[in-house]
N, C-alpha and C positions, 0 to 999 in steps of 0.2 A: 504493498500500499503505499501510496505517495507520503503521509505523515510519517511514517516510519522511516525513512530516510531523510538524508539533508536536503535542504531545499537547493535547488539547483539555481545557477546565476540567472538564468531567466524568470524563474518564479520571483527570488530577491527583485529583479529589478521591478515587474509588474507591480509587486507589491508594495515598493518605495515609489513609483513613478507620482510625479508631482500634477502632471497632466495628462488625463488618459480618453481614450474613446471607448464607449461601452455600445455595443450593438446587439439587440435583442430581436428575435425571429416572431413572425406572425404568430405561429403556434404556442409560444410562450405567452401571449397575452390574451387570445382569444380562445372561446369555445369552438369545439367541433361543428355546432350549429350555426356558427357566426356569431359578432358581437364581441365586445371586450370582456373580460371577467375581471372584475374589481379586484378580487382578491388576489390575483397573480400579479396585477398592474402596480397594486401597493406594496407588493412583496418585493419586486423589484426597486421602485423608489426607496423603500427602506433603507436597501442596500446602498444604493446611489448617494441619498442624502447622507448617511453612514460616512462613506467614502468623502463625499464634501467638507463634512462636520471635521474629518483629520486632517483637512490642509489641501484636499487635492482639487484641481479643477477637472469636472467632469464634462463631456460632450456626450450625449446620447443619441444614438442613431438606433431610430426605432421603426420596423417595420410596424403592419397592422392596420393601416389605412383602410385597404382594399377589404380585408376580413371584416373589419369593423362595419362596413358601410351594407355588408351583404343583407343582414337580417333586417334593419329598417326598411330597405329597398323590397325585402320580399322576395331575394335571391337565395337559393337553397344551396347551392355549390358555386366554386369559384368559375367567374367566368372565362371563358378563351378568348372571346373579343375584346379588342381595344377598347372599344366605346362603353361597354359596359364596366369595365375596369376602371375607365376614368370616372364614369358615374359612381360608381360604389367609392373610389378613392375622394370624391368631392364630399360625399356625405361622411365618410368615413373619418377625414382628417379633421373635421370638427370635432367628432365625437372623441377621437385620438388627443388633440391638443387639450380639450375642455378636461377631460379626465388627467392626464398629466398635471395639468395647471392646478386642479383641485388636492392631488395628491401630494404633490411637492409644497402645497402651500400649507401642508399638516407641519412643515418645518420651516414655513416663511421662506422657503425657495422660490423664487420668481423663474418662470419658464419661458423661452424665446423660442420661436417656430422658424427653423429653416428648412426651404423646399428647394431641393436643386435638381437640375436637370443635367446630363450628360454635358450640354453645352456649356454648363457652367463652371466645367472643370476642363472642358478640350479647349475652350476659348481661353488665352491668356489673360486678357483683361478682365473677364469674369471672375477667372481664378482667383486675381489678385482681389477684387472685390469682395469675395467670399472669406478670403483671409481678414481683411480689416474687421467685416461683420463680426466675425467669429472672436476675434480679439477684442474687439469693442464689448461684446456680450460678457465674455469671461471676466475682462476687467471689472465690470459693472457687478459680476456677482452673480449673473444668471447663469441657468443651465440651458445652454442650444439642444434643441429636439430636432435632430434633423430625420428628413426621410425624402426618398425620391419624390419629385412632383407628377405623380402619376396622373395628376387631371389634365396636364398638357404634354406630357412627354409621349412621342411617338415613338413605335417600334425600332426606327431608325436611330433615334438619340436616347435610348434607355439605358441605363447602367445595367439591366436585367436582373439585379439582384442587389439587395441592400448589403451584403457582406462585402463586394468589390467597392463599393460606396463608402464604406466605413474604413477601409485600409487607405483609399484617396483622403477622405477627410481626416484620418489619423497623421498622415503625413501634411496636409495643408494646414492644419492648427500647430502642429508642433509637437504632437503628444510624444510621451516617452512610454506608452504601452497601449495596446490594442486588446478589449476583452471579448470574445466572439460569443455570445450566450444562445442556447438553442435549446430542444426539447432531447438533444443528446448530450450524455454527461462527458463525453471525450470523444478521441479519434481513435477509431478500430479500423483494423487491416480488411475488414470486411462487415457485413449488415450485421449491427450488434445483438438484432431481435433472433439471429439464427445462431447457434450453437458452434462454437468452433473460431467466433470472431476473437482477436487478439486487441486487448487496449494498449493505446500507445501511449505513455506518459511524458514522455520527452522527444522534442524533435531538434535535433542538432545540425541538421543539414539535409541534402536530398536523397541520401542513401536511407536514412531512417524512414522512409514513408513508399522506400519502392515496393511496389507490389499492393498497395494500397487501393481497395476497389470500394470508391467514394460512390455514394448516389447522388443523381441528380435532381431529385425532388423531395422535398420534407415529407414527412412520414405522416403528417396529418392532412396534407393536400390543401393545406391553407398558404403555405408558403413559395416561393420561387426558387430559394437558394440552394438546399440541400447539402450534402457533407461535401461533395466536389467543389462548391462554391466558396465555402468556409475554408477549406486546405487551400485552394487557389489564393484567396484573399489573406490568409495567414502567410503562406509563403511570400506573397508581394510586398506586404508589410515587412516581414522579418530581413528580406532581401534589401529593403531601403533603412535599414536601422532601427527598426521597433519592433521590440519584443512582443509575442502574443500569448495571450490564455485563450484556449478555447475549452468552454466548460457549459455545463447544463444550466439553464436559467433558475432551477429549483436550487441549485447552489452559490446562487449570486453573491450572499452575504459572506462566503467562505472565499470565493473566488477574489471580490473586491476588496477582502482584508488579507487573510495570510496566504492567499494563492495557493493551496493545498489541494487543489482539486484538480480535475480536467487535464487538458495536455497542453503544455509550455514549448512555446516555439521560441527558440534562440535567435539572436541577430545573426545573420548570415552575409550581409553586406554592410557597407558604410553609410552613415548618415549623409543623405543627397541634402544639397541646397533644394529651395522651392521649384526653382526654374529646372534643375537637372533632372529633379523626379518628374515634374510636367513633361518634359522633354521625352522622358524613358518610359511613362506608364499612363501619362492623363492625355497627352495630345492625339489631335486625330491624324494619323498619318495619310498622306494625298497621293503617294507613290512610294516607288521602288526602286533602288540601285543594287545592281549585282555588282560584287566584288570579286577577283582573283585571289588566291592564298595569300600573296604579299601582302594585299591591303588588306585583307583581314586581320593579320597578325599586326601590321602598323596601328590598326584601328583599335582592335580587341586589347591586345598584348602590351603596346608602347603607347597607348594615348597619343597617339599623333593625327593630324588632320587627313581628310580624304581628297586625294590628288585624282584628277582628269585619267591619268596613268592605269590606276588600278580599278577603272570600272570596265566592266564587260558588257553591261546592259541598263536599259532605263525602261520602267514601266510608270504608268499613270500619266494624269494632267496635273501639273502644278507648277506653282511660281517662285521664283527666289524668294526666299523667306519662310516657304512653308516646312512643316516638318515632313521627312521621308525615313523609310527602314533601308536599312544596309543590311543585306543578304548575302550569304556566302553560295559556294558554287552548288550546293546543295539544296537553295532555298531558304535554309534556316535563317532567322532573324538574329544578326548578331548586335545590332546597336540601332539607334535612332537618333537622327540631327535635323538640324535646320540646313536646309539645301541653299547655296548662294545662286546658282542659275536656275534659268526656265528651262521645263521639260523640254521645249523646242529647241534649246541651246545645246543641250547635253549631247546628242547623237554624235554630232560632229567633233566633239572632243573626246570621246573615251578613247584610252587606251595611248592617247599621246602624251608625252613628256611634257612639263611645262614650258622648256626653251623652245618647244616646236610650236608652240599656241601664239597668237598675236599678244601684245603685251598687255591690252584692257582684257585679256582673258587669262593670265597667268596668276590667279588667285586658287585657292583652295575650294574644292566643290562642297565640301563640308568643314568647317575650322573645327579645332579641337575643342575650343570653348564653347561651341556649341553641338557637342556630339557627346551621346551617353551609351557605353556597352553595355548590353544586358546579358545577364546572367543566363548558362547554357539550362534549359527547359529539361 
């Protein structure tokens, strides 16, 4: 058992973190019939309020808006069509915000609702605006409650699940730790409802989750994430310097204090600046540049700028200043960065040495300062 062994560095880090993001799933807040479960919501708020009282700043990323809107609208199961999901969200967001305001009010804590679309993270100007909003809310002692703005998000601009949103928000607000709370108490290498599934308590690198078969849909049918999205979100945050604790919402109190429950994910990469994180994980890539082996080594291993001589192909329609993916000869994405040329200019330049180019084109295709190597998946 976790409690019988020394706490890992990751558990110590999440327990001591001064600014944290807590994500909770729909199934942990709502009933199977739809509608909010006041007892579950109050229990979560009790744990968050205790963490605030201990001196931490907390950002709560909460699912549940769509599920909360189903019963009032007479919808008996989660809708598949986007229009009904948006209608349910418009009703459920009011109920969810009201419930959180009342529950946190028991501790004299003020709640601020922050609704985001993927566009707010993809667009650099929106990203900076969101940073300022969170910073001010936290400075004023409020608890930001975040959700995807399902009432306006389209299929093309959705985060897809609030687990990824939570990982992005964790870096956006400069969090020291991320908590992913759901109806499953830890990460398992298979379906925990079946015998033989092994519980994984510590993840220090990719090899610790080799062979994990994570489901893609929540067990209750009310959420969209499932364990696959939680694992992906945890690895994303850890690779960007943020330790993660994945635990059951029923264990929220222990998770947010001693952190002796669930699965702890150790940091696997350096903390990135907001701009570099945005480039690597949040910005929308509009094209691809294929690189030869020498260019991949220069970009990934030596952190050099990408020159035209190392490019073997160009895909997509983009302009100078857009974000593009850099891929190796097998098609694997190895980096992302801000391109210095329009897509129409590059075919005539690829494979050519800088000295063979006109003077006005003797510049980096992607400058090292605007380039982020990505960890192997």
